[in-house]
N, C-alpha and C positions, 0 to 999 in steps of 0.2 A: 242648555249648558245649566249646569247644576254647581259648578266651582266656583270658590269666592277668591277675592286678589290675596295674597299675602301680603301684611304690611306688618315682626319684631322679633330678638334673638329671645328665646326661652329656654332657660339654664342653661344661660352663654354669663360671661363677664364682662366687664370692664375693659376696654381695647389698650392693648399693651405696646403699641403700636399708633404710627401715623400711617396711614394708608395710603399711597401715590392714588389722586382723582376722585377719590371719596368728595362726594357731595350732597348735603341738605336741602332738598327741595320744599315751597312752601307755596301753596297753590290760596289766595286770598279768596274769598267767594262775601259777601256785602253782608248776607242775612242767611249763611251758613258756616260751618267751622271750617275753620282752616285745614286745608289737605296737605300732609306731611308726606314725603318720598323720599327715601334714597336715590343717587342721581352719581354719573359719573362724567368728570371733567375732559372729552373728547379728543379738544383742544385750546384754545384761549378764547374763543370766542362758539363754543359749542359743550351742550351737553346731552347727554345720552340720560333720556328716562324712561319708564315703563309708559306704552299710550294712556294707558287708563288713568295717570295719574294727571296727564294735562290735556283729556278729554274734556269739554263741559259735562258735566254729570247732570245738568237739568233736562236735558233734552234726547231725546231717542226716535225714532229707531239710527238715521246715519251720525258718523262717527261726526262730532264739531269742536274744532281745537276753543280749547280757552282762551280770553284776552290776555296776549303778553304777558301785558304790560302788572297781570294780578300774580304773574312768577316770579319769587326772590329765590336766588341760590346763595350758599352758601360755604365758600371748600377752604381747604388749609386749614380746619381744626377739628379736633376732636367733638367739639363742645359744639351743637346744634343752635346754642341760645346767643352767641357770644366769638369774637378772634376771627380770625381768619380775611379773609373777603369776601364780600357781596355783590351783586347785583341783578339787575331785572331782566325779566327776559324781552326782547324785542321780536323775535318771529318762531315758530310750531311749527312742524312737519310731522305729520302724523305717517306711519308708514302706510302705502295705498291699499295693502290689505288688511287693515285695522278696521273690525265691524263688532265692535264691544264683545268681542269674543263668540258669537253666535254663529261664526263660519260653520259649515258641514264637513264631517269625516273627509282628511287625506287633504284639507285645505291650512296652511299657515294661520294661525290667530293673530301672529305680526304685533304681538303687545309691546311696542318697541314704539320712538319717540326722537326726534331730534330740536331742543332749544338752542334757538340764537340769542345770547346776550348781549346789552347794551355797552359793555366796553369789555379788553380783554381780563380776564384771569390768570394772573402772574403766579401760578402753581401748577404742583406734576401733576403730570398726565395719565389717568388710568393707560394702562399696558394692555393691547389686545393681546390673544392669541393667535399660534396659528391656525389655516385656515380649518385643519383637521378640527380640533376642539380635544374635548377631555372623552372619556366613554367611563359608562359604568362602573363601579370598584374603585373612581380617583377618589381621592382624600381632596374634600374642601374646606375651602371656611368660609362663614358667609358671618358677615357684620351690617348693624342696620344702630338706627334711633328707636324700634320699631317698639311694643307692649314686654316688659320682661315676664308678664304670667296672664294667664288664661283659666275659667275668665279674670277682668281686670276688676281690682276693687271696685265698689258699690256706688263706695261715695266717690272716686274717681274713675270714672270709666274711660275714659280721655287719658290717662296718665302717660305720657312719655318720659323716658329716661331725659338728660337733659349731654350726658356722655356718650359717645357711642360703644357702642356692647359687639361681642365678637362671640364665636362657635363653631369649632372642627363640626363637620357634618361629611358626609359622602355622597356619589352620585349615583343613582339609580337606576336599573334597567327600564325602560318606558312603562311598562306591562303596571310597575308597580303605583305607576301613578293613573296609566290608564281604566284600570277597572274603577275608578269614580271618578275620571273625568276624560270624557269620550273626544274631549278636543285638540289632547296631546298628540303629537306628531311633527313632522317637519319644524326645524327650527323652534323646537324646544326641548329640554332636557329635565330631568325627574332627580329630585333631590332630597337626602332624609328630614325627618323629622328638624325644628332648629329655630327656623322665622316663624315672625307670627303678625297679626296687625300691625302697620306702621311701617314693617320692612321693604313694603313692594317698593322696585326699583333698584332697591339695592344689592352691592356685587356679590356673585357667588366668586369666588378665588381658587386660584392655585397657587405653589412657590415656584419663584420662576427658580431657573436652574443656577443661575451666579453670581455673587453679592461680593464685593469686595471684604476683606477682613474687616469687623468691627462694627458694618455697615448694617442696619435696620434690614430686615429682607426684602427683598422685593416678591411683592403678588399677581400675578396676570389673571387680568378680569375673562371668567369662563360666557357668565351670565348673569343676566337681573331676574331677582325673584319678581316674580309675576303673578302670580293664584293659588291660591290652595285648595286643596282635592276635595273635603270633607266641609258644609257647610256648618254642620252641627260643633265642628270639631278642629276648626280651619288651624291650631297652634298644633295639634295631635299627630296629624299625620302629613302623607308626603306633599312634597310641593313643587309645584310645576316651576320651571324658569326660563324665560328665553338667550334660547343660545346666541351668543354676541358673530361666533364663529361664522353663525349661519349668514346672518345680517352685514358682514362687514363690506360688500358690494354697496350695500343699499347705504348705509353709513358715510361711506366717503363719498359717492354721488349726493347726497344729500349735503354734506358741508360744503361741499364747492360749487352748489345751487346759486345762480344769483339771484339778487333779489326778486328781479321781475319775471320767476318761473318757480319762487315758491307759494305753494299752493298748501292748506290746512288741514284738507278733509281726503277722503277717499273718495269725494265726488269729483274735486278738482278748485272748488269753488275759495274765493278771498277768506284769508282770516276772518270770523268775525264771531262774535257771542249774541247770538239769537238775545230780543228782549223776553221775557216770559210771558209777559202783557200781548205779546204782538207775535208770537213765534209761528215763523212761515215755513213752507217746503213738507206739511205732514211732522214737524218735531211736536214733542210734549212735551212734561214736565215726567220725570222718570222717577219710580220708588223702589228702592230697595229689593222689595219684595219682585220687582220685572226684574231689575239687574242685579244679581247678586255680585258681581264686580265692586260695586258700591259699597257694600254692606261692611267689606274692611279697610274703607280709606278710613283711616284715623284722625281724628279732629285733634287740636292742641294749640 
């Protein structure tokens, strides 16, 4: 696999409204830069995010969830640094098909996960689309806190905007992404240029059909930004996003899964963060060259 995860909004502008369900998620590693991703508030207790954002990025080959206590989410504000409500993670469920994007042709990449938080978040929820989802040619909107220019300034390579940004884009035929990313398939959609490093996990939206007069437009979440299709120009080429209609059933099942049945990895192990000095089960420290998904996780 040669694709990198998309992680900011290029050539966009500051958000013009509050978007229901929008969440900023961070993973705090003790001796590595903090991981920043967008996410969505599925219900008061659960946040939907890309699996690669909450997989332990220090070990391969099997996906292992991060220690959920290292996850913090902020909802109900366009400022990722203040306001709204915050919560800590308590559980992480990675989709069972997620394998760091290395699945063969025809098998879903399944870059999606569900995080349980330590107390209910009293904010508007993300609105899920009907089962059919969107089609190529559909007008979309991407929002996020990713890089606003690429390459970023040499003196501030990890600079991310504090305020949420948006850009209108369009859904492309899968072939527009498949030429560079052979892993696109079921469970994915292809979107036009607009997202960049730091926008991973953020929503790809379509407007809801109805709204009350004088109210803000409602938006439906069609997908989560997943990965770029060009390692050399990750913010200047089409992007692959994870389709939410495709994973509706899994999300509903995961959100209702009782504690004693929750696992955090594709192999069914209980949540854990392997120690770097004593990594078991063939796990080892990973490098960005080996796993391009890591190259686009923006610190901050």
